[in-house]
ZAMIDO-431355 format. One record per residue (C-alpha): x, y, z; residue in one letter; residue number from 1. Coordinates in Angstrom, 3 decimals, padded with zeros to 6 digits. Each point is the difference from the previous one (the first is absolute). Layout:
% residues N
<<X, Y, Z>, "a", NUM> ...
END
This chain:
% residues 303
<<063.419, -023.205, 016.928>, "m", 1> <<-002.559, 002.283, -001.692>, "p", 2> <<-001.204, 003.008, 001.975>, "m", 3> <<-003.281, -000.302, 001.864>, "k", 4> <<-002.769, 002.473, -000.694>, "r", 5> <<-001.817, 001.588, 002.952>, "a", 6> <<-003.340, 001.753, 000.276>, "l", 7> <<-000.044, 002.274, 003.057>, "l", 8> <<-003.271, 001.108, 001.621>, "i", 9> <<-000.130, 002.651, 002.717>, "g", 10> <<-000.310, 003.640, 001.030>, "a", 11> <<002.005, 000.488, 003.206>, "v", 12> <<003.634, 000.109, 001.114>, "e", 13> <<000.067, -003.806, 000.009>, "t", 14> <<-000.526, 000.178, -003.757>, "t", 15> <<002.973, 002.332, -000.407>, "t", 16> <<002.238, -002.336, 002.016>, "i", 17> <<-001.046, -002.929, -002.187>, "a", 18> <<000.460, 001.991, -003.208>, "f", 19> <<003.523, 001.011, 001.016>, "d", 20> <<000.920, -003.596, 000.901>, "a", 21> <<-001.379, -001.424, -003.244>, "l", 22> <<001.571, 002.601, -002.272>, "t", 23> <<003.475, -000.375, 001.482>, "r", 24> <<-000.037, -003.819, -000.019>, "h", 25> <<001.839, -001.513, -002.993>, "p", 26> <<-002.508, -002.846, -000.417>, "d", 27> <<-003.119, 002.163, -000.204>, "w", 28> <<-001.778, 002.524, -002.181>, "t", 29> <<-003.197, 001.836, 000.937>, "v", 30> <<-002.493, -000.416, -002.821>, "g", 31> <<-002.593, 002.288, 001.529>, "g", 32> <<-001.084, 001.854, 003.122>, "v", 33> <<-003.651, -000.024, 001.032>, "v", 34> <<-000.970, 002.900, 002.255>, "t", 35> <<-002.637, 002.601, 000.868>, "l", 36> <<-000.625, 003.349, -001.600>, "q", 37> <<001.137, 002.696, 002.479>, "p", 38> <<-003.597, 001.161, 000.495>, "e", 39> <<-000.769, -003.444, 001.473>, "l", 40> <<002.993, 000.148, 002.332>, "g", 41> <<-002.292, 000.605, 002.987>, "h", 42> <<-000.633, -003.752, 000.030>, "r", 43> <<003.407, -000.347, 001.664>, "h", 44> <<001.031, 002.290, 002.861>, "s", 45> <<003.610, -000.663, -001.076>, "d", 46> <<-000.591, 000.416, -003.753>, "f", 47> <<003.128, 000.371, -002.141>, "t", 48> <<-000.151, 000.960, -003.672>, "d", 49> <<002.371, -002.433, -001.688>, "i", 50> <<-000.887, 000.932, -003.582>, "a", 51> <<002.873, 002.449, -000.544>, "a", 52> <<002.612, -002.504, 001.203>, "a", 53> <<-001.478, -002.683, -002.244>, "a", 54> <<-000.021, 002.203, -003.082>, "r", 55> <<003.582, 001.127, 000.666>, "s", 56> <<000.973, -003.628, -000.588>, "r", 57> <<-002.258, -000.377, -003.054>, "d", 58> <<-002.350, -002.223, 001.984>, "c", 59> <<-003.647, 000.088, -001.102>, "p", 60> <<-002.472, 001.301, 002.591>, "v", 61> <<-003.477, -001.537, 000.180>, "i", 62> <<-002.543, 002.007, 001.979>, "y", 63> <<-002.833, -002.038, 001.507>, "v", 64> <<-002.473, 000.507, 002.811>, "d", 65> <<-000.709, -003.707, 000.424>, "n", 66> <<002.398, -002.776, -000.978>, "v", 67> <<-002.885, -002.474, -000.287>, "n", 68> <<-001.812, 001.754, -002.852>, "r", 69> <<000.143, -001.722, -003.407>, "d", 70> <<001.713, 002.952, -001.729>, "e", 71> <<002.616, 000.159, 002.748>, "a", 72> <<000.624, -003.738, -000.160>, "l", 73> <<000.406, 000.173, -003.784>, "d", 74> <<002.486, 002.890, 000.246>, "a", 75> <<002.042, -001.820, 002.632>, "m", 76> <<-000.017, -003.252, -001.950>, "a", 77> <<001.349, 001.887, -003.035>, "d", 78> <<003.199, 000.635, 001.996>, "v", 79> <<000.581, -003.788, -000.044>, "r", 80> <<001.601, -000.068, 003.451>, "p", 81> <<001.849, -002.986, 001.372>, "d", 82> <<-000.930, 001.198, 003.496>, "y", 83> <<-002.343, 002.616, 001.420>, "v", 84> <<001.058, 002.006, 003.063>, "f", 85> <<-002.869, 001.546, 001.997>, "v", 86> <<001.782, 002.497, 002.243>, "m", 87> <<-002.274, 002.585, 001.624>, "g", 88> <<-003.496, -000.447, -001.414>, "w", 89> <<-003.215, 000.162, 002.025>, "s", 90> <<-002.094, -002.470, -001.983>, "q", 91> <<-000.202, -003.773, 000.316>, "i", 92> <<001.163, -001.817, -003.128>, "c", 93> <<-003.179, -001.761, -001.098>, "g", 94> <<-000.524, -003.444, -001.556>, "p", 95> <<000.334, 001.170, -003.617>, "r", 96> <<003.216, 001.857, 000.825>, "f", 97> <<001.494, -003.080, 001.642>, "l", 98> <<-001.163, -002.195, -002.854>, "q", 99> <<001.799, 002.247, -002.506>, "r", 100> <<003.268, -000.026, 001.961>, "f", 101> <<-000.309, -003.351, 001.757>, "s", 102> <<002.622, -000.631, 002.737>, "e", 103> <<002.178, 002.859, -001.285>, "r", 104> <<-001.210, 002.839, 002.240>, "v", 105> <<002.281, 001.248, 002.786>, "v", 106> <<-001.275, 002.313, 002.725>, "g", 107> <<001.482, 001.872, 002.948>, "y", 108> <<-001.587, 000.241, 003.434>, "h", 109> <<001.425, 002.155, 002.830>, "p", 110> <<-000.374, -002.623, 002.710>, "a", 111> <<001.421, -003.359, 001.053>, "a", 112> <<-002.500, -002.175, -001.843>, "l", 113> <<-002.058, -001.849, 001.022>, "p", 114> <<-000.307, 002.656, 002.729>, "r", 115> <<-002.034, 003.116, -000.767>, "l", 116> <<-001.489, -001.052, -003.294>, "r", 117> <<-002.266, 002.675, -001.426>, "g", 118> <<000.006, 003.775, 000.213>, "r", 119> <<001.946, 002.719, 001.848>, "a", 120> <<002.728, -002.401, 001.113>, "a", 121> <<002.464, 002.759, 000.952>, "i", 122> <<-002.374, 001.841, 002.369>, "p", 123> <<-001.200, -003.284, 001.483>, "w", 124> <<003.587, -001.128, 000.607>, "t", 125> <<000.493, 003.048, 002.248>, "i", 126> <<-003.439, -000.176, 001.626>, "l", 127> <<000.484, -003.693, 000.829>, "r", 128> <<003.514, 000.714, 001.329>, "q", 129> <<001.543, -002.712, -002.163>, "e", 130> <<003.669, -000.228, 001.084>, "p", 131> <<001.169, -001.572, -003.271>, "i", 132> <<-001.460, 000.194, -003.478>, "t", 133> <<001.075, -000.685, -003.561>, "a", 134> <<-000.529, 000.960, -003.570>, "g", 135> <<-001.432, -002.901, -002.012>, "s", 136> <<000.271, -000.772, -003.688>, "l", 137> <<-002.651, -002.581, -000.832>, "f", 138> <<-001.824, -001.644, -002.883>, "w", 139> <<-003.434, 001.570, -000.374>, "i", 140> <<-002.824, -002.524, -000.038>, "d", 141> <<-003.784, 000.161, 000.327>, "a", 142> <<000.141, 000.770, 003.729>, "g", 143> <<000.985, 003.210, 001.779>, "t", 144> <<003.762, -000.155, 000.643>, "d", 145> <<-000.227, -003.792, 000.281>, "t", 146> <<002.377, -001.023, -002.796>, "g", 147> <<003.270, -001.854, 000.395>, "a", 148> <<002.972, 001.982, 001.306>, "i", 149> <<002.734, 000.874, -002.477>, "l", 150> <<002.259, 001.876, 002.452>, "d", 151> <<-000.130, 001.844, 003.338>, "q", 152> <<002.236, 002.566, 001.674>, "q", 153> <<-000.450, 000.255, 003.777>, "f", 154> <<000.842, 002.989, 002.191>, "f", 155> <<-000.790, 001.446, 003.433>, "h", 156> <<-002.713, 002.559, 000.676>, "v", 157> <<001.313, 002.763, 002.261>, "a", 158> <<-001.935, 000.790, 003.216>, "p", 159> <<-000.836, 003.493, -001.299>, "l", 160> <<-000.299, -000.955, -003.668>, "e", 161> <<-002.024, 002.346, -002.178>, "t", 162> <<-001.910, -000.754, -003.166>, "a", 163> <<002.617, 001.988, -001.927>, "s", 164> <<003.017, -001.796, 001.474>, "s", 165> <<-001.617, -003.434, -000.363>, "l", 166> <<-000.963, 000.800, -003.592>, "y", 167> <<003.654, 000.848, -000.715>, "a", 168> <<001.138, -003.306, 001.519>, "k", 169> <<-002.411, -001.844, -002.270>, "h", 170> <<001.321, 001.794, -003.069>, "m", 171> <<003.543, -001.036, 000.964>, "a", 172> <<-001.151, -003.591, 000.568>, "a", 173> <<-001.731, -000.109, -003.379>, "l", 174> <<003.126, 001.221, -001.790>, "a", 175> <<002.094, -002.685, 001.737>, "i", 176> <<-002.457, -002.761, -000.879>, "m", 177> <<-000.333, 001.001, -003.643>, "l", 178> <<003.771, 000.125, -000.438>, "d", 179> <<000.134, -003.450, 001.598>, "r", 180> <<-002.938, -001.535, -001.889>, "s", 181> <<-000.022, 001.388, -003.536>, "l", 182> <<002.807, -002.285, -001.139>, "g", 183> <<-001.830, -003.105, 001.227>, "a", 184> <<-003.208, 001.231, -001.635>, "l", 185> <<001.807, 000.540, -003.283>, "a", 186> <<001.190, -003.618, 000.173>, "r", 187> <<-003.500, -001.179, 000.959>, "d", 188> <<001.462, -001.343, 003.245>, "e", 189> <<-001.711, 002.234, 002.574>, "a", 190> <<-001.370, -001.630, 003.142>, "g", 191> <<-003.637, -000.670, 000.898>, "r", 192> <<-000.284, -000.670, 003.737>, "a", 193> <<-003.568, -000.682, 001.154>, "t", 194> <<-001.272, 002.340, 002.718>, "q", 195> <<-000.821, -001.523, 003.390>, "d", 196> <<-003.723, 000.589, 000.504>, "e", 197> <<000.317, -000.683, 003.730>, "a", 198> <<002.008, 003.238, 000.327>, "c", 199> <<-002.246, 002.206, -002.140>, "a", 200> <<-001.495, 003.280, 001.236>, "t", 201> <<-002.123, 002.471, -001.933>, "w", 202> <<000.115, 003.812, -000.064>, "a", 203> <<-003.160, 001.971, -000.797>, "a", 204> <<-000.169, 003.075, -002.197>, "r", 205> <<000.592, 003.322, 001.759>, "r", 206> <<-001.590, 003.297, -000.987>, "t", 207> <<000.917, 003.588, 000.925>, "p", 208> <<-002.641, -000.140, 002.766>, "m", 209> <<002.036, -002.709, 001.720>, "d", 210> <<002.454, 002.758, 000.844>, "g", 211> <<-002.509, 001.742, 002.300>, "l", 212> <<001.607, 000.378, 003.439>, "i", 213> <<-001.805, -001.261, 003.102>, "d", 214> <<001.409, 002.132, 002.820>, "w", 215> <<-001.330, -002.378, 002.666>, "t", 216> <<002.706, -002.488, -001.000>, "l", 217> <<003.424, 000.130, 001.693>, "p", 218> <<002.505, 002.337, -001.662>, "a", 219> <<002.107, -002.996, -001.066>, "s", 220> <<-002.925, -001.321, -002.062>, "d", 221> <<-000.668, 003.408, -001.542>, "v", 222> <<003.695, 000.350, -000.846>, "s", 223> <<-000.058, -003.408, -001.679>, "r", 224> <<-002.992, 001.009, -002.119>, "l", 225> <<001.805, 003.185, -001.053>, "i", 226> <<003.111, -001.949, -000.989>, "r", 227> <<-002.009, -002.627, -001.889>, "a", 228> <<-002.237, 002.449, -001.849>, "s", 229> <<002.588, 002.602, -000.986>, "g", 230> <<001.547, 000.834, -003.341>, "r", 231> <<-000.311, -001.317, -002.659>, "p", 232> <<-003.440, -000.885, 001.401>, "y", 233> <<-002.833, 002.444, 000.815>, "p", 234> <<001.029, 000.530, 003.624>, "g", 235> <<-001.511, -000.057, 003.502>, "a", 236> <<-002.327, 002.884, 000.776>, "f", 237> <<-002.311, 001.604, 002.496>, "t", 238> <<-002.580, 002.779, -000.211>, "r", 239> <<000.465, 003.603, 001.083>, "l", 240> <<-002.894, 002.430, -000.357>, "k", 241> <<-001.503, -002.051, -002.805>, "g", 242> <<003.231, -000.367, -001.993>, "a", 243> <<002.459, -002.892, -000.335>, "d", 244> <<003.292, 000.289, 001.854>, "l", 245> <<002.493, -002.626, -001.211>, "h", 246> <<002.817, -001.018, 002.325>, "i", 247> <<003.060, -001.379, -001.793>, "w", 248> <<002.508, -000.410, 002.833>, "a", 249> <<-000.363, -000.211, 003.782>, "a", 250> <<001.548, -001.418, 003.150>, "s", 251> <<-001.357, -001.296, 003.289>, "v", 252> <<000.295, 002.157, 003.118>, "d", 253> <<-000.934, -000.297, 003.681>, "d", 254> <<-003.275, 001.794, 000.721>, "a", 255> <<-000.769, -001.331, 003.492>, "e", 256> <<000.252, 003.444, 001.608>, "r", 257> <<-002.653, 001.421, -002.329>, "h", 258> <<-003.740, -000.135, 000.576>, "l", 259> <<-001.722, 000.118, -003.366>, "a", 260> <<-002.393, -001.846, -002.268>, "r", 261> <<001.288, -002.358, -002.715>, "p", 262> <<000.631, 002.128, -003.090>, "g", 263> <<000.632, 003.203, 001.943>, "q", 264> <<003.125, 002.029, -000.751>, "v", 265> <<002.009, 000.199, 003.234>, "i", 266> <<003.162, 001.746, -001.247>, "a", 267> <<001.246, 001.868, -003.065>, "r", 268> <<003.097, 001.665, -001.392>, "t", 269> <<000.665, 001.660, -003.338>, "d", 270> <<001.064, -003.383, -001.405>, "d", 271> <<-002.173, -002.568, 001.792>, "s", 272> <<-003.129, -000.682, 002.004>, "f", 273> <<-000.800, -002.700, 002.561>, "t", 274> <<-003.333, -001.802, 000.155>, "v", 275> <<-001.412, -001.975, 002.932>, "m", 276> <<-000.634, -003.642, -000.912>, "c", 277> <<-001.414, -002.970, 001.880>, "g", 278> <<001.670, -001.348, 003.152>, "n", 279> <<001.263, 003.511, 000.850>, "r", 280> <<002.575, -000.101, -002.806>, "t", 281> <<000.935, 002.869, -002.295>, "g", 282> <<000.757, 000.188, -003.698>, "l", 283> <<002.389, 002.716, -001.217>, "v", 284> <<-000.745, 000.897, -003.633>, "a", 285> <<003.044, 001.393, -001.843>, "t", 286> <<-001.136, -000.117, -003.631>, "d", 287> <<-003.551, 000.756, -001.091>, "w", 288> <<-001.996, 001.512, -002.808>, "s", 289> <<-003.206, 001.991, 000.080>, "g", 290> <<000.286, 002.949, 002.359>, "p", 291> <<003.286, 001.843, -000.492>, "e", 292> <<000.393, 000.631, 003.715>, "k", 293> <<-000.298, -002.535, 002.827>, "p", 294> <<-003.541, -000.296, 001.382>, "p", 295> <<-000.619, 002.320, 002.935>, "r", 296> <<000.401, -001.234, 003.563>, "l", 297> <<-002.952, -001.978, 001.444>, "h", 298> <<-001.830, -000.359, -003.326>, "v", 299> <<-001.665, -003.402, -000.402>, "l", 300> <<000.991, -001.921, -003.123>, "l", 301> <<-002.237, -002.514, -001.694>, "g", 302> <<-003.212, 002.016, -000.035>, "e", 303> 
END
């Protein structure tokens, strides 16, 4: 069986996982990698520069800022791929893109499609307290994450899951699925299971401002926001004397014996500070950035 030729599009760790899987598989060769110039890496909070790895394997690198532009489409078509893998790219593949590579475009989505179609699936998984999720390989069509399912790998979401730990689980799931699916793709025998529209949910785009902490919420809700918004994402934050104070790790504590306003610091040590939240609950911050020292006792955060 002749080797299949892949075109890989992406600029995050997902792209690296896919590149590694494709380059070690005996039935595949990577004809080109489409990615962003490093100066455009801000488009992805988890940007990964894959160019060096690609060139180390004599794989051509195609820099584009929009995969739907004519010059980008021409450069990608010149690779003559059997399949296109879109793994970690923020743009929708438009009609002309799909026409060029009709029914040969495979995508990855970090959710159990048809649940959480759309953006920021990892943070939303934690915010929605989904007990089980999955990584999904699917065939990209004209909709947003609506294409037929090629493969899925399910796993549990831990009660105190963080964005970082959930991200790592998705990378492991993607590696498993690619190892399982690339052979079938090379034989043109990969599955196409239609998504059940009755089970579909949609996740909206999140911005850094969505990480702003509302101290009137219970500490458990604030903790969940911190876990969902943390690295590799921009993080949950509050305001202290006109500056941003990002909180990266925290735990919930009993604050019933304290009389204080929501957002007020009610305890501090050299390594932590506790903030009053709604319902007389406390949040103990143990990892933060901004001020080097913990905020002083009784200061009011969020102003």
